[in-house]
C-alpha positions in Angstrom: 112.5 -116.2 -99.4 114.5 -113.7 -97.4 114.8 -116.3 -94.6 116.6 -118.6 -97.1 119.0 -115.8 -98.1 119.9 -114.1 -94.8 119.5 -116.8 -92.1 122.9 -117.7 -90.7 124.9 -115.1 -92.6 126.3 -113.6 -89.4 129.1 -116.3 -89.7 130.5 -114.2 -92.6 131.3 -111.4 -90.2 133.2 -113.8 -88.0 135.2 -115.2 -90.9 136.0 -111.6 -92.2 137.3 -110.7 -88.7 139.6 -113.7 -88.6 141.0 -112.8 -92.0 141.8 -109.3 -90.8 143.4 -110.5 -87.6 145.5 -113.0 -89.6 146.6 -110.3 -92.0 147.7 -108.0 -89.2 149.7 -110.8 -87.7 151.4 -111.6 -91.0 152.2 -108.1 -92.0 153.6 -107.1 -88.6 155.4 -110.4 -87.9 153.8 -110.6 -84.5 154.6 -114.2 -83.8 158.3 -114.1 -84.7 159.6 -113.8 -81.1 157.9 -117.0 -80.1 159.5 -118.9 -82.9 163.0 -117.7 -82.1 162.6 -118.3 -78.4 161.7 -122.0 -79.0 164.5 -122.4 -81.5 167.1 -121.1 -78.9 165.8 -123.0 -75.9 164.8 -126.5 -77.0 167.6 -128.9 -76.3 166.4 -132.1 -78.0 166.9 -132.0 -81.7 164.0 -134.3 -82.5 161.7 -132.3 -80.2 162.8 -129.2 -82.0 161.7 -130.8 -85.3 158.3 -131.5 -83.8 157.8 -128.1 -82.3 159.0 -126.1 -85.3 156.9 -128.1 -87.7 153.9 -127.6 -85.4 154.5 -123.8 -85.2 155.1 -123.6 -88.9 151.9 -125.5 -89.6 149.6 -123.6 -87.3 150.7 -120.1 -88.3 147.5 -118.4 -89.4 148.7 -117.2 -92.8 148.2 -118.2 -96.4 151.1 -120.2 -97.9 152.2 -121.4 -94.5 153.7 -124.5 -96.0 156.5 -122.2 -97.4 157.0 -120.6 -94.0 157.2 -124.0 -92.3 159.7 -125.2 -95.0 161.8 -122.1 -94.3 161.8 -122.9 -90.6 162.7 -126.5 -91.0 165.3 -125.6 -93.6 167.3 -123.9 -90.8 167.8 -127.2 -88.9 167.7 -129.7 -91.8 170.9 -131.3 -93.2 172.5 -129.4 -96.0 171.6 -130.0 -99.6 173.0 -133.4 -100.8 173.3 -134.8 -97.3 171.4 -137.9 -96.0 168.2 -137.3 -94.2 167.3 -134.0 -95.8 164.6 -135.5 -98.1 162.6 -136.6 -95.0 161.9 -132.9 -94.1 159.7 -132.4 -97.2 157.3 -135.0 -95.7 157.5 -133.5 -92.3 156.7 -130.0 -93.7 153.7 -131.4 -95.6 152.3 -133.4 -92.7 152.8 -130.6 -90.2 150.9 -128.1 -92.3 147.9 -130.1 -93.2 146.3 -131.8 -90.1 145.2 -128.3 -89.0 142.6 -128.5 -91.7 140.7 -130.8 -89.4 140.7 -128.8 -86.2 142.1 -125.2 -86.3 139.4 -122.6 -85.7 141.4 -120.3 -88.0 141.1 -122.7 -91.0 138.5 -122.3 -93.8 137.9 -126.1 -93.7 136.7 -125.7 -90.1 135.0 -122.4 -90.5 132.9 -123.4 -93.5 131.2 -126.4 -91.9 130.8 -124.5 -88.6 128.9 -121.8 -90.5 126.9 -124.2 -92.7 125.7 -126.5 -89.8 125.6 -123.8 -87.1 128.1 -125.9 -85.0 130.4 -124.8 -82.3 134.1 -125.5 -82.6 133.8 -128.3 -80.0 130.7 -129.7 -81.8 132.6 -130.0 -85.1 135.7 -131.4 -83.4 133.4 -134.1 -81.8 132.7 -135.3 -85.4 136.2 -135.0 -86.9 138.4 -136.2 -84.0 138.8 -139.8 -85.3 140.5 -138.4 -88.5 142.6 -136.1 -86.4 143.7 -139.0 -84.1 145.0 -141.2 -86.9 146.6 -138.2 -88.5 148.6 -137.3 -85.4 149.7 -140.9 -84.9 151.0 -141.0 -88.5 152.9 -137.7 -88.1 154.6 -138.6 -84.8 155.2 -142.1 -86.1 157.0 -140.7 -89.2 159.1 -138.3 -87.2 160.0 -141.0 -84.6 160.9 -143.8 -87.0 162.3 -141.8 -90.0 164.1 -138.9 -88.4 167.4 -139.4 -86.6 168.9 -136.9 -84.1 172.0 -136.9 -86.2 169.9 -135.7 -89.2 169.0 -132.5 -87.3 171.6 -129.8 -87.5 170.7 -126.8 -85.4 172.0 -123.5 -86.8 172.7 -121.1 -84.0 171.2 -117.6 -84.2 174.0 -115.0 -83.8 171.7 -112.1 -83.1 168.9 -112.9 -80.8 166.8 -110.5 -78.8 164.0 -112.3 -77.1 161.5 -110.5 -75.0 158.8 -112.4 -73.0 156.7 -109.2 -73.1 156.5 -109.5 -76.9 154.9 -113.0 -76.7 152.5 -111.8 -74.0 151.6 -108.7 -76.1 151.4 -110.4 -79.5 150.6 -114.1 -79.2 148.5 -114.4 -76.0 145.6 -112.3 -77.2 145.1 -114.6 -80.2 145.2 -117.7 -77.9 142.8 -115.9 -75.5 140.3 -115.2 -78.4 140.3 -118.8 -79.6 139.8 -120.1 -76.1 137.0 -117.6 -75.5 135.2 -119.0 -78.6 135.8 -122.5 -77.5 134.2 -121.7 -74.2 131.1 -120.2 -75.8 131.7 -116.5 -76.3 130.2 -115.1 -79.5 132.9 -115.4 -82.1 132.0 -111.9 -83.5 132.7 -110.4 -80.1 135.8 -112.4 -79.5 137.5 -111.9 -82.9 136.1 -108.3 -83.1 137.9 -107.4 -79.9 141.1 -109.2 -81.2 141.0 -107.2 -84.4 140.6 -103.9 -82.5 143.5 -104.8 -80.2 145.8 -105.7 -83.2 144.8 -102.4 -84.9 145.7 -100.5 -81.8 148.9 -102.5 -81.3 150.1 -102.0 -84.9 148.5 -98.5 -85.4 146.7 -99.8 -88.4 143.4 -97.9 -88.9 143.3 -97.7 -92.7 139.9 -99.2 -93.6 140.9 -100.1 -97.1 144.0 -102.0 -95.9 142.0 -103.9 -93.3 139.4 -104.9 -95.9 142.1 -106.0 -98.3 143.0 -108.8 -95.9 139.6 -110.5 -96.4 139.5 -113.4 -98.8 136.3 -112.5 -100.6 136.3 -115.8 -102.5 135.9 -117.7 -99.3 133.2 -115.2 -98.1 131.2 -115.7 -101.2 131.6 -119.5 -101.1 130.4 -119.7 -97.4 127.5 -117.3 -98.1 126.3 -119.4 -101.0 126.7 -122.6 -99.0 124.6 -121.1 -96.2 121.9 -120.1 -98.7 122.0 -123.6 -100.2 121.7 -125.2 -96.8 118.7 -123.0 -95.9 117.1 -124.0 -99.2 117.7 -127.7 -98.5 116.2 -127.4 -95.1 113.1 -125.6 -96.5 112.5 -128.2 -99.1 114.0 -131.2 -97.2 111.2 -133.7 -97.9 111.0 -133.0 -101.6 114.8 -133.3 -102.1 115.1 -136.4 -99.9 112.3 -138.1 -101.9 114.0 -137.3 -105.2 117.4 -138.6 -104.1 115.9 -141.9 -102.9 114.4 -142.4 -106.4 117.6 -141.6 -108.2 121.0 -143.3 -108.9 122.3 -141.2 -106.0 120.5 -143.0 -103.3 123.3 -143.4 -100.8 121.5 -146.1 -98.9 122.2 -148.5 -101.8 125.7 -149.8 -102.5 125.7 -148.5 -106.1 124.6 -145.1 -104.9 127.2 -145.0 -102.1 130.0 -145.9 -104.6 128.8 -143.3 -107.2 128.5 -140.4 -104.7 131.8 -141.3 -103.0 133.6 -141.4 -106.3 132.2 -138.0 -107.2 133.3 -136.6 -103.8 136.9 -137.9 -104.0 137.3 -137.1 -107.7 136.1 -133.5 -107.4 138.5 -132.7 -104.6 141.3 -134.5 -106.5 140.7 -132.4 -109.6 140.3 -129.1 -107.8 143.1 -129.3 -105.2 141.7 -126.5 -103.1 141.1 -126.6 -99.3 138.2 -124.2 -99.3 136.5 -126.0 -102.3 136.9 -129.5 -100.8 135.4 -128.2 -97.5 132.5 -126.6 -99.5 131.9 -129.8 -101.5 131.9 -131.9 -98.3 129.3 -129.5 -96.8 127.1 -129.5 -99.9 127.0 -133.3 -100.0 126.3 -133.5 -96.3 123.4 -131.0 -96.7 122.0 -133.3 -99.4 122.5 -136.6 -97.7 122.5 -135.9 -94.0 124.9 -134.8 -91.2 125.5 -138.5 -90.3 127.6 -138.7 -93.5 129.7 -135.6 -92.9 132.7 -137.5 -91.6 132.7 -139.8 -94.6 132.4 -136.9 -97.1 135.1 -134.9 -95.3 137.5 -137.8 -95.3 136.9 -138.5 -99.1 137.3 -134.8 -100.0 140.4 -134.4 -97.8 142.0 -137.5 -99.2 141.4 -136.2 -102.7 142.9 -132.9 -101.8 146.0 -134.5 -100.3 146.7 -136.4 -103.5 145.6 -133.8 -106.0 148.2 -132.8 -108.7 146.8 -129.3 -108.4 147.9 -129.1 -104.8 151.0 -126.9 -104.8 152.4 -128.0 -101.4 154.1 -131.0 -102.8 156.0 -128.9 -105.3 157.1 -126.5 -102.6 158.4 -129.2 -100.3 160.1 -131.0 -103.2 161.9 -127.8 -104.2 163.1 -127.1 -100.6 164.2 -130.6 -99.6 164.5 -132.5 -102.9 162.0 -135.1 -101.5 161.3 -137.8 -104.1 157.8 -137.7 -105.6 157.5 -141.5 -104.9 158.0 -140.8 -101.2 155.3 -138.2 -101.2 152.9 -140.5 -103.0 153.6 -143.3 -100.6 153.2 -141.3 -97.4 150.2 -139.3 -98.5 148.6 -142.4 -100.0 148.9 -144.1 -96.6 147.4 -141.0 -94.9 144.5 -140.9 -97.4 143.8 -144.6 -96.9 144.0 -144.2 -93.1 141.4 -141.4 -92.9 139.0 -143.0 -95.4 139.2 -146.4 -93.6 138.7 -144.7 -90.2 135.7 -142.6 -91.5 134.2 -145.7 -93.1 134.4 -147.7 -89.8 132.9 -144.8 -87.8 130.1 -144.0 -90.2 129.1 -147.4 -91.5 130.1 -149.8 -88.7 129.5 -148.0 -85.4 
């Protein structure tokens, strides 16, 4: 019984360390210098949109869609001018494809922990969804954003120091690269947290612990326990599913399970919950279906009315709801179609 409860729980330490590192970055604005440098030096307006949206999207902070919107708002046309409404879509697209690949995202950390996968191992499964997503994003920016729509607001007071980027940003990049290359994540992110604590002179244990998202820790811990249980009683669970309406090898079973997967994510509208549901379904039906379940859950999450990112972008850029539904609907169909082809055809 203890093996079911405790096996694999070391991943929780890694996730906790990442939360602490991210909290220190956010509170001390350690990445600001990089943003301002890019904003001052990039000459192509359209390239600036791509880079700023990418930086806004990858920032390892909660609510980053608001940060990205604020960045893009500084170069978007003024309120009431043509082209401004396109930035709401850019903001959304640029802050959501990271759910498929960023090693700082809960949607990546949860399946890594549940399946004992390396980052590259998980990316080897999800790359088809990422590929079509990147094509959609760059296609939208290329065809729907004009250089004349981008108005770059000059920064009157700018004090860039390369040393700040080296001191603040490079350690995070180094930690991620170290994990990608096989270093134990606990060591990698543990050293990163120690470095940021030293850099920011933050040694208050209570403050550091407050950065941890305990809801995610509990969800991941329970998923690991559930996965261990499934592995222990694998043959019994498999036999039961094959004799029930949830037999995914039948068309009716596949449709029923897929409907449940999509609908649950659509109702909940939570990134951590859609990742958790995708993992649970995969643990029940097999790793060969993970791409399919991830695509369904992600699509449901994108279109969910409980997903606050649409409201944020609409407020910033007055982007019509119809435009959101159209673009996000295309994105959802693309990833579901791609996953279907990969899982059921190849």
